[in-house]
C-alpha positions in Angstrom: 73.7 71.8 164.4 75.3 70.5 161.2 79.0 71.4 161.5 79.5 70.6 157.7 76.7 73.0 156.6 78.1 76.0 154.7 77.4 79.8 155.0 77.9 82.4 152.4 78.5 86.2 152.5 78.6 87.7 149.0 79.8 91.1 148.0 78.4 93.2 145.1 81.3 92.6 142.8 81.6 88.8 142.6 83.8 88.3 145.6 82.6 86.5 148.7 83.4 84.8 152.0 82.3 81.3 152.8 83.0 78.4 155.2 81.5 75.8 157.4 79.5 76.0 160.6 82.2 74.0 162.4 85.0 76.2 161.1 86.9 73.7 158.9 87.8 74.8 155.4 86.5 71.7 153.6 86.7 73.3 150.1 89.5 75.1 148.3 87.0 77.9 147.9 86.4 78.6 151.6 87.9 81.9 152.4 87.4 85.1 154.4 88.7 87.4 151.7 88.0 86.3 148.1 87.9 89.1 145.6 87.1 89.4 141.9 89.9 91.2 140.0 87.7 91.4 136.8 84.2 91.3 138.3 82.6 88.9 138.6 85.5 86.8 137.3 89.2 86.8 137.9 88.7 85.6 141.5 91.6 85.2 143.8 91.8 84.2 147.5 93.8 86.6 149.6 92.9 85.4 153.2 91.9 81.8 153.5 91.1 81.7 157.2 92.3 82.3 160.7 93.7 80.5 163.7 92.2 81.9 166.8 92.5 81.1 170.5 91.5 82.6 173.8 93.6 82.8 176.9 92.0 82.8 180.4 93.4 82.1 183.8 92.4 78.4 183.3 94.4 78.0 180.0 94.5 78.5 176.3 91.4 77.4 174.3 91.0 77.4 170.6 87.9 78.7 168.9 88.9 77.6 165.4 89.3 74.1 163.9 91.7 72.9 161.2 92.0 69.6 159.4 95.4 68.3 158.4 96.7 65.3 156.5 96.3 62.4 156.8 92.9 63.2 158.5 93.6 64.9 161.8 91.7 67.8 163.3 93.8 70.2 165.3 92.9 72.4 167.1 89.4 71.4 167.9 87.7 74.6 168.6 84.4 73.1 167.4 84.1 71.3 170.8 83.5 74.6 172.5 80.8 75.7 170.0 77.3 75.6 171.4 75.4 77.6 168.9 75.5 78.9 165.3 73.1 81.4 163.7 73.1 83.2 160.4 70.8 86.0 161.5 71.6 88.7 160.6 74.9 87.2 159.5 77.0 84.2 160.6 77.7 84.2 164.3 79.1 81.6 166.6 78.9 81.2 170.4 81.6 79.3 172.2 81.6 78.3 175.9 85.1 77.8 177.4 86.0 75.9 180.5 85.3 78.1 183.5 82.2 79.6 181.9 83.6 82.3 179.7 81.5 82.7 176.5 82.9 84.1 173.3 80.7 85.4 170.5 82.2 85.6 167.0 80.5 87.3 164.1 81.4 87.8 160.5 79.8 89.7 157.6 80.8 91.1 154.2 79.8 94.6 153.5 78.0 94.6 150.2 78.7 98.3 149.9 82.5 98.1 150.3 83.4 94.4 150.0 85.2 94.4 153.3 85.1 91.4 155.6 84.4 92.3 159.2 85.1 89.9 162.1 84.2 90.8 165.6 84.6 89.0 168.9 83.1 89.8 172.3 83.3 88.2 175.7 80.2 87.2 177.7 79.7 85.2 180.8 82.4 84.9 183.5 84.3 88.2 184.1 87.8 86.9 184.1 90.9 88.2 182.3 90.5 87.2 178.7 92.8 87.7 175.7 92.2 86.8 172.1 94.9 85.9 169.6 94.2 85.7 165.9 96.6 84.6 163.2 95.4 85.3 159.6 96.2 82.4 157.1 96.9 83.8 153.7 97.8 82.7 150.2 97.2 84.8 147.1 96.0 82.3 144.6 93.4 81.6 141.9 90.3 80.4 143.7 90.3 77.2 141.7 93.9 76.4 142.6 95.7 75.3 145.8 98.7 76.9 147.5 102.0 75.3 148.6 104.9 76.7 150.6 107.4 78.5 148.3 110.3 81.0 148.6 108.6 83.6 146.4 105.7 84.3 148.8 106.4 87.5 150.6 105.4 87.6 154.3 106.6 91.1 155.1 104.2 93.3 157.1 103.8 97.0 156.4 102.4 98.8 159.5 100.5 102.1 159.1 98.6 103.0 162.3 95.8 100.5 162.8 96.3 99.0 159.3 98.7 96.2 158.4 99.2 95.4 154.7 100.7 92.3 153.1 101.4 91.5 149.5 102.4 87.9 149.2 102.7 88.1 145.4 103.4 91.3 143.4 100.8 90.4 140.7 97.9 90.4 143.2 96.2 93.1 145.2 97.5 94.0 148.6 95.8 92.6 151.7 94.8 95.3 154.2 94.0 94.2 157.8 92.7 96.9 160.2 92.2 96.1 163.9 91.7 97.6 167.3 94.3 95.2 168.8 98.1 94.9 168.8 99.9 93.4 165.8 103.0 91.2 166.1 104.9 90.3 163.0 105.6 86.6 163.4 105.9 85.0 159.9 105.3 81.3 159.7 103.9 78.5 157.5 101.0 76.2 158.3 101.4 73.1 156.2 99.3 70.2 154.8 95.7 71.4 155.3 93.3 68.8 154.1 90.2 69.9 152.2 87.9 66.9 152.5 85.3 68.1 150.0 88.0 68.3 147.4 89.2 64.9 148.3 85.7 63.5 148.0 85.4 65.1 144.5 88.6 63.4 143.4 90.6 66.6 143.2 93.9 67.8 144.7 93.1 68.5 148.3 96.2 69.5 150.3 97.6 73.0 150.7 100.0 75.2 152.7 99.1 78.6 154.0 101.3 81.5 155.2 100.7 83.4 158.4 102.6 86.8 158.5 101.8 87.6 162.1 99.4 87.7 165.0 96.8 90.1 166.3 96.3 90.3 170.1 93.2 91.7 171.7 92.2 92.4 175.4 88.6 91.3 175.5 88.3 92.8 179.0 88.5 96.3 177.5 86.2 96.1 174.4 85.1 94.0 171.5 87.8 92.8 169.2 87.5 93.9 165.6 89.4 92.8 162.5 88.5 94.2 159.0 90.0 92.6 155.9 90.0 94.2 152.5 91.9 94.3 149.3 94.2 97.2 148.5 92.8 100.1 150.5 92.8 101.4 154.0 89.8 101.9 156.3 89.0 104.6 158.9 91.7 104.9 161.6 89.1 104.1 164.2 88.5 100.5 163.3 85.8 99.8 165.8 83.8 102.8 164.7 84.2 101.9 161.1 83.1 98.4 161.7 80.0 99.6 163.6 79.0 101.9 160.7 79.4 99.0 158.3 77.3 96.8 160.5 74.6 99.4 160.8 74.3 99.9 157.1 74.5 96.2 156.4 71.8 95.3 158.9 69.6 98.0 157.5 70.1 96.6 154.0 69.2 93.1 155.1 66.2 94.2 157.1 64.8 95.9 154.1 64.5 92.6 152.2 61.1 91.2 151.9 62.2 88.0 153.8 65.1 85.6 154.2 64.8 84.2 150.6 64.8 87.7 149.2 67.9 88.5 151.2 69.6 85.3 149.9 68.5 86.1 146.3 70.5 89.4 146.3 73.7 87.4 146.9 73.7 86.4 143.2 73.3 89.9 141.7 76.7 91.3 140.8 78.0 94.6 139.4 80.5 93.3 136.8 82.8 94.8 134.3 80.2 94.3 131.6 77.4 95.7 133.8 74.8 94.2 136.1 74.6 90.4 135.9 73.8 87.2 137.9 76.3 84.8 139.4 75.2 81.3 138.5 76.4 79.8 141.7 78.8 79.8 144.6 81.5 78.9 145.1 82.8 78.2 141.5 80.5 79.7 138.9 80.5 83.2 137.5 77.8 84.6 135.2 76.4 82.2 132.6 73.8 83.3 130.1 71.3 80.5 130.4 71.4 80.5 134.2 71.0 84.3 134.4 67.8 84.4 132.4 66.3 81.4 134.2 67.3 82.5 137.7 66.4 86.2 137.4 62.7 85.4 137.1 62.6 84.3 140.7 65.6 86.2 142.2 64.5 89.5 140.8 61.1 89.6 139.1 59.3 87.6 141.8 61.0 89.8 144.5 60.2 93.1 142.8 63.8 94.1 142.0 62.8 95.4 138.6 65.6 98.0 138.3 68.3 95.3 138.6 66.4 93.0 136.2 66.2 95.9 133.7 69.9 96.6 133.9 70.7 92.9 133.5 68.6 92.5 130.4 70.1 95.7 128.9 73.6 94.4 129.7 73.0 91.1 127.9 71.1 92.6 125.0 74.4 94.1 123.9 75.9 90.6 123.6 73.6 89.3 120.8 75.7 88.0 117.9 74.3 86.1 114.9 71.2 85.5 116.9 73.1 84.0 119.8 74.0 85.0 123.3 77.1 83.8 125.3 76.9 80.6 127.3 79.6 82.1 129.5 82.7 84.3 129.5 86.3 83.1 129.8 87.7 83.8 133.3 91.1 84.3 131.9 90.4 87.0 129.2 86.6 87.6 129.4 86.0 86.4 125.9 82.4 85.5 125.2 81.7 81.8 124.4 78.8 81.3 122.0 78.0 77.7 122.4 74.4 77.4 123.6 71.1 77.1 121.7 68.8 77.9 124.6 70.4 81.0 126.3 69.1 83.4 123.7 65.6 81.8 123.8 65.6 82.1 127.6 66.5 85.7 127.2 63.4 86.3 125.2 61.3 84.6 127.9 63.0 86.8 130.6 62.2 89.9 128.5 58.5 89.0 128.3 58.2 88.3 132.0 60.1 91.4 132.9 57.9 93.6 130.7 54.7 92.0 132.0 55.8 92.3 135.6 57.0 95.9 135.0 53.6 96.8 133.5 51.7 95.4 136.4 54.0 97.2 138.9 53.9 100.6 137.0 57.6 100.4 136.3 58.9 102.1 133.2 61.6 100.1 131.5 64.8 102.0 130.6 64.8 101.0 126.9 62.1 98.6 125.7 63.0 99.4 122.1 66.5 98.0 122.7 65.1 94.8 124.3 62.7 94.4 121.3 65.6 94.9 118.9 67.6 92.1 120.7 64.6 89.8 120.6 64.2 90.4 116.8 67.9 89.8 116.2 67.7 86.5 118.0 64.7 85.3 116.0 66.3 86.5 112.7 69.5 84.7 113.5 67.8 81.4 114.3 65.6 81.7 111.2 68.5 82.5 108.9 70.8 79.9 110.5 73.7 80.5 112.8 76.6 78.7 114.5 76.7 75.0 115.4 74.0 73.9 113.0 71.3 76.0 114.7 68.6 76.9 112.1 64.9 77.0 111.4 63.8 73.8 109.6 61.0 73.5 107.0 58.6 72.2 109.6 58.9 75.4 111.7 61.0 73.8 114.4 64.6 74.5 115.3 67.3 72.0 114.6 70.6 72.3 116.4 73.8 70.5 117.2 77.1 69.3 115.8 79.5 66.5 116.7 81.5 67.2 119.8 79.3 70.0 121.1 76.8 70.2 123.9 74.4 73.1 123.2 71.5 72.5 125.6 71.5 72.8 129.4 72.4 69.1 129.5 76.0 70.0 128.8 78.3 67.5 130.5 81.4 66.6 128.5 84.4 64.4 129.4 87.3 65.2 127.2 85.9 65.0 123.6 83.0 62.8 124.7 79.7 64.6 125.0 77.5 62.7 127.5 74.1 64.0 126.2 74.7 65.5 122.7 71.0 65.7 121.9 71.7 66.7 118.2 68.5 67.2 116.3 65.4 68.9 117.7 65.4 68.8 121.5 61.9 69.1 123.0 62.5 72.1 125.4 64.2 74.0 122.6 61.0 73.8 120.6 58.9 74.9 123.5 61.2 77.8 124.0 61.2 78.6 120.3 57.4 78.6 120.1 57.2 80.8 123.1 59.8 83.2 121.6 57.8 83.5 118.4 54.6 84.3 120.4 56.5 86.8 122.5 57.8 88.6 119.5 54.1 89.2 118.6 54.2 91.9 121.2 56.0 94.1 118.7 55.2 92.6 115.2 53.0 90.0 113.6 55.7 88.8 111.2 56.3 85.6 113.2 52.7 84.6 113.5 52.7 82.1 110.6 56.0 80.5 111.8 54.6 80.2 115.3 51.5 78.4 114.0 53.5 76.0 111.9 55.9 75.2 114.7 53.1 74.5 117.2 51.4 72.2 114.7 54.6 70.4 114.0 55.4 70.0 117.7 52.0 68.6 118.6 52.2 66.2 115.7 55.7 65.0 116.1 56.6 64.9 119.8 53.9 62.9 121.6 55.1 59.3 122.4 52.1 57.0 122.3 54.0 54.3 124.2 54.1 56.2 127.5 51.8 59.2 127.1 54.8 61.6 127.3 57.0 63.3 124.8 60.1 62.3 122.9 63.2 64.0 124.2 64.6 64.7 120.7 63.1 64.2 117.3 65.2 63.8 114.1 68.1 62.5 116.2 71.5 63.3 114.7 69.6 64.9 111.8 68.0 61.6 110.8 64.4 62.3 109.8 61.9 60.4 111.9 64.4 59.0 114.4 63.2 59.8 117.9 64.9 59.6 121.4 62.4 57.8 123.7 64.4 58.4 126.9 62.2 59.8 129.7 63.9 63.1 130.7 62.5 66.2 132.4 62.9 68.4 129.4 59.4 67.6 128.2 57.9 69.4 131.2 58.5 72.7 129.5 55.8 71.9 127.0 53.3 72.4 129.9 55.0 74.5 132.6 57.9 76.9 133.2 57.2 79.1 130.2 54.6 81.9 129.6 52.7 79.9 126.9 52.1 76.1 127.2 52.4 74.3 123.9 50.3 71.3 125.1 46.9 71.2 126.7 44.3 68.7 127.7 45.1 65.0 127.7 48.5 65.4 126.1 49.5 67.9 128.8 48.2 65.6 131.6 50.1 62.7 130.1 53.4 64.6 130.3 52.8 65.7 133.9 51.7 62.2 135.0 54.8 60.6 133.4 57.2 63.1 134.8 55.6 62.8 138.3 55.7 59.0 138.2 59.3 58.5 136.8 61.3 61.7 137.6 59.8 63.5 140.6 61.8 63.4 143.9 61.5 65.5 147.1 64.3 67.8 145.8 63.4 68.2 142.2 63.3 66.2 139.0 65.7 63.4 137.9 67.5 64.0 134.7 66.8 60.5 133.5 64.3 57.8 134.5 65.6 55.1 136.9 64.6 52.3 134.6 66.9 53.5 131.9 70.0 51.4 131.3 72.2 54.5 131.5 70.7 55.8 134.8 73.3 56.8 137.4 71.9 56.8 140.9 74.5 58.8 142.7 76.4 62.0 141.9 79.8 61.3 143.4 83.4 60.4 142.6 86.0 62.3 140.5 85.3 64.8 137.7 84.7 62.1 135.1 82.4 60.1 137.3 80.4 63.2 138.3 80.2 64.5 134.7 78.9 61.1 133.6 76.1 61.3 136.2 75.4 65.0 135.8 72.4 64.5 133.4 72.0 60.8 133.6 69.7 60.6 136.7 71.0 63.3 138.9 68.3 65.4 140.5 68.0 69.1 139.6 66.1 71.3 142.1 65.5 74.1 139.7 63.2 71.9 137.7 60.7 71.9 140.5 59.5 75.3 139.3 58.3 74.2 135.8 57.0 70.9 137.2 54.8 72.6 139.9 53.5 75.1 137.3 52.7 72.3 134.9 51.0 70.3 137.6 48.8 73.4 138.4 48.0 73.9 134.7 46.5 70.4 134.4 45.0 70.3 137.9 43.4 73.7 137.9 44.5 77.1 139.1 42.3 77.0 142.2 42.9 77.7 145.9 42.5 74.0 146.6 45.0 72.9 143.9 47.5 75.4 145.0 47.2 74.4 148.6 47.7 70.7 147.6 50.7 71.6 145.5 52.2 73.6 148.3 51.7 70.8 150.9 53.0 68.1 148.5 56.0 69.7 146.8 57.3 72.6 148.9 58.2 71.2 152.4 61.4 69.2 151.4 62.8 72.2 149.5 62.0 74.6 152.4 63.7 72.1 154.8 66.7 72.0 152.5 67.3 75.7 153.2 68.7 74.6 156.5 71.1 72.1 155.2 74.1 72.2 152.8 74.2 75.9 151.7 72.3 77.6 154.5 69.5 79.8 153.3 70.0 78.5 149.7 69.3 75.5 147.5 71.9 73.2 146.1 72.7 72.7 142.4 72.0 68.9 142.3 71.1 65.9 144.4 71.5 62.1 144.0 68.8 60.4 141.9 68.4 57.6 144.5 67.2 58.2 148.1 68.1 59.8 150.4 68.8 62.3 147.5 72.0 63.6 149.1 72.7 67.2 147.8 75.8 67.8 145.7 77.4 70.3 143.3 77.3 74.0 144.2 75.7 74.4 147.6 74.5 77.9 146.5 72.8 77.8 143.1 71.1 80.8 141.6 68.4 79.0 139.5 67.6 76.5 142.2 66.8 79.3 144.7 65.2 81.4 141.9 62.8 78.7 140.9 61.8 78.1 144.6 61.0 81.8 145.0 59.2 81.9 141.7 57.0 78.8 142.3 56.2 80.0 145.8 54.9 83.2 144.3 52.9 81.2 141.8 51.4 79.2 144.7 50.7 82.3 146.9 49.9 85.0 144.4 46.3 86.2 144.3 45.0 82.9 145.8 42.2 84.9 147.5 41.0 85.9 144.1 40.8 82.4 142.6 37.4 80.9 142.4 36.7 77.2 142.8 
């Protein structure tokens, strides 16, 4: 049992609850009630955690754990923890001295966004009382909280529901229970968030506790329901049971554990249905949405949600571009990505193909087609940030001080991987977009042929059998970037139409496998490069410097495995070999870091320690997608 492993319970509006198996809040983002005030953004933490202890004839025993500065754990409830399970939702079993067993469970109702906590006694039949102190703040989820005189700890009691409003600008906190409430305001000071410390960030905060709930576990199960603003049914226990019944039914209806995890990333936002790029700190990003939805939604058969997402984003096309992200402060769209609109085109193609095979009728294919044409027209005419169609049929992009591709790390004004010119994956995406547009019109056929010919003539690197990462670097004709990066894999796999075949394709796959493949995905830079950074760690500047300079990205396993199959044959034997060679480490990773999910990144050097977001949409999406590629219709494939 890994006490540092993290669990996630996501609501439908961008809010969530998360924490560690051992109970410590190691991140500033760990919370029991975290809500999105402008879904899926505008997130604030209302209830950070709880302090809970059980009283039996033999004494008082904590079932929670807190870490304080300088590095002290008190109390140590984890010592009584004997089992943790996430089926059907997070639940903990504690054994106390004398044999009393306490089972704690927690889930977030996707339907109502309420957090439900329940405790029951098992084992020795002795008098047993539970005390629970909520620890609250009312802060932006990126910030930390310190004791201050403005924080209001008054409790408003209305039947079984207690409400607090620590700050007037934030929603009320509603806590409904089947226990007794005692208003006992106090402060708990100097909590230490070790994950933030290790990330070189502020890591100490104070939390307020307005009172204490007391429960007699001899009589019935203890129930505490946390929500923002509203009140729940007066019969708290019955309401919790109804929520649990509906939530269990929803989870049981998923095709499997990965499908259930996939739904965590789908959110109903103010702009419509979208995909949260990762928990705990990302909201919806364009590029991530279109990459992730292929596995999260299309491969799991959730076509209605995919349809809604594409229609939502189709309304954001501007000058041929789609937003990279939206500002969390005011929701303004940020148009600073060259690949997001091209990934949108790919997602449209795969959605329509999947819908056709499934007999699903899209809501508005004409609108999707219009968005695709607007993107291609914008690129062809030239748009923001130097993005334009060049005379050779390829797309040039980039300007000083900007990072337009997915390799987008930036420290102050310094762009780590500017990739100005003609990046290799942008060309593969562009050629695919031109071919996809042929679904509705043949006007792009000549451009597609010219671009393909230029790509095949200009990108192969005869020195290593792979592809240049960028040609016409910094807009200097004929200058090529020879660094070995994973972006070249998209010329063979990861997209509907490969732009290389035969020996050229095999050369790319062999080079990537030899230099970049790790058990958890592809390195972002070959280890023999002078700029290779073996570990993703340290403060923000150190981590950003490593982000795309050797750090492993699990989401790239999808295009790699697809490329490997394309050069090794789409046979039962090849699929079985790929499954045996490439899948086990990622499947095993589901039980570490973010439980049931795949991390954002990992170290380039062994043992490839995971880092970044423990719950990353495109990482999980590509695992689901590639598993479908490996499993789908194998019985029909002939040797």
